[in-house]
C-alpha positions in Angstrom: 27.7 50.7 -1.1 28.6 54.3 -1.3 31.2 56.3 0.8 28.6 57.4 3.4 27.4 53.8 4.0 30.9 52.4 4.2 31.9 55.1 6.8 28.6 54.4 8.7 29.6 50.7 9.1 33.1 51.6 10.3 31.6 54.1 12.8 29.3 51.4 14.1 32.2 49.0 14.6 34.2 51.8 16.3 31.4 52.6 18.8 30.8 49.0 19.6 34.4 47.7 19.7 34.4 46.9 23.4 31.4 44.6 22.9 33.0 42.1 20.5 36.3 40.4 20.4 36.4 39.4 16.8 34.9 40.8 13.6 35.1 39.0 10.3 34.4 41.1 7.3 34.8 40.1 3.7 35.7 43.0 1.5 37.3 43.3 -1.9 41.1 43.3 -1.9 41.3 46.9 -3.2 39.8 48.4 -0.1 42.7 49.7 2.1 40.9 48.7 5.3 44.0 48.8 7.5 44.5 52.5 6.7 41.1 53.3 8.1 41.9 51.9 11.5 43.8 53.7 14.3 45.6 50.6 15.5 44.9 47.8 13.1 45.3 44.2 14.2 44.0 42.7 11.0 44.7 39.3 9.6 44.1 39.1 5.9 43.2 36.1 3.8 42.7 36.2 0.1 39.8 34.3 -1.3 39.2 33.6 -4.9 35.5 32.8 -4.7 33.1 34.6 -7.0 29.4 34.8 -7.6 27.9 35.3 -11.0 24.2 36.0 -11.7 23.3 36.0 -15.4 21.2 39.0 -16.3 20.6 38.4 -20.0 20.7 34.6 -20.6 20.0 34.7 -24.3 22.9 37.2 -24.9 25.3 35.1 -22.7 24.3 31.9 -24.6 24.7 33.6 -28.0 28.2 34.8 -27.0 29.1 31.3 -25.6 27.8 29.6 -28.8 29.9 31.9 -30.9 32.9 31.0 -28.8 32.1 27.2 -28.4 29.6 26.2 -31.2 27.3 23.4 -30.4 28.0 20.5 -32.9 24.6 19.0 -32.1 21.3 20.5 -31.0 21.2 21.2 -27.3 17.8 22.0 -25.8 17.1 22.9 -22.1 14.7 25.0 -20.1 15.4 27.4 -17.2 13.1 29.3 -15.0 14.5 32.5 -13.6 12.8 33.4 -10.3 14.1 37.0 -10.4 14.1 38.0 -14.1 11.1 36.5 -15.9 12.5 37.5 -19.3 15.2 34.9 -18.9 12.8 32.0 -18.3 12.2 29.9 -21.4 13.4 26.9 -23.4 16.7 27.5 -25.2 17.7 25.6 -28.4 21.3 25.9 -29.4 22.5 24.6 -32.8 26.0 25.5 -34.0 26.3 29.3 -33.3 22.6 30.0 -33.3 20.5 30.4 -30.1 16.7 30.3 -30.2 14.5 31.0 -27.2 10.9 29.7 -27.1 8.3 29.8 -24.4 9.1 27.7 -21.3 8.5 24.0 -21.6 9.5 21.2 -19.2 12.2 19.9 -21.5 15.6 19.3 -19.7 14.9 21.8 -16.9 18.1 23.1 -15.3 17.9 24.8 -11.9 18.9 28.4 -12.3 21.8 28.2 -9.9 23.2 25.2 -11.7 22.8 26.9 -15.1 24.7 30.0 -13.8 27.6 27.9 -12.8 27.6 25.9 -16.0 27.4 28.9 -18.4 30.5 30.6 -16.9 32.5 27.4 -16.6 32.6 27.3 -12.8 31.5 23.6 -13.0 31.3 21.2 -15.9 28.2 19.2 -16.9 29.8 16.1 -15.5 30.3 17.8 -12.1 26.6 19.0 -12.2 25.6 15.4 -12.6 27.7 14.5 -9.6 25.9 17.0 -7.4 22.5 15.6 -8.4 21.5 17.0 -11.8 20.2 13.7 -13.3 16.8 14.6 -14.5 17.9 15.8 -17.9 18.9 14.2 -21.2 21.4 16.3 -23.1 23.4 15.1 -26.1 27.1 14.2 -25.5 28.1 17.4 -27.3 26.6 19.4 -24.4 29.6 18.2 -22.4 31.9 20.2 -24.6 29.6 23.2 -24.7 29.4 23.3 -20.9 33.1 22.8 -20.1 34.8 23.9 -17.0 37.1 26.9 -17.2 36.0 27.9 -20.7 34.8 31.2 -19.3 32.9 34.0 -21.0 31.8 37.0 -19.0 29.5 39.9 -19.6 30.0 41.8 -16.4 30.3 45.1 -14.7 31.7 45.9 -11.4 29.2 46.5 -8.6 
């Protein structure tokens, strides 16, 4: 959102303030929202949630394999509904990542893959929430560990 859009939203709130008692708005911590209000009555709460959307799956997996080499071959498929170039079957051996055309082998839902690849959840946790249609080697548990994060990101 640019400056004009941000000010437009604030103007909308200002002109409709008598029509609502409570507004909940989640903004990044670095926005000095209270300075923009004439008489702020703002309660603030800090949240540590995040959302990550892999844009280049092969590059992310290559970096992750370099950081956490796969000691045994790991093969899985993902279908990216937004970026077709990410869809495929990935084979990871040691520090090498190979992408082949999409097969049905060990299909990971994209939202689960996103959480796994950045360490937001472990493979064990993914199984607890219903990922039980795949058959990965035991070494995949160390490749998809929780909190072993690798990020390729930019602020937006």
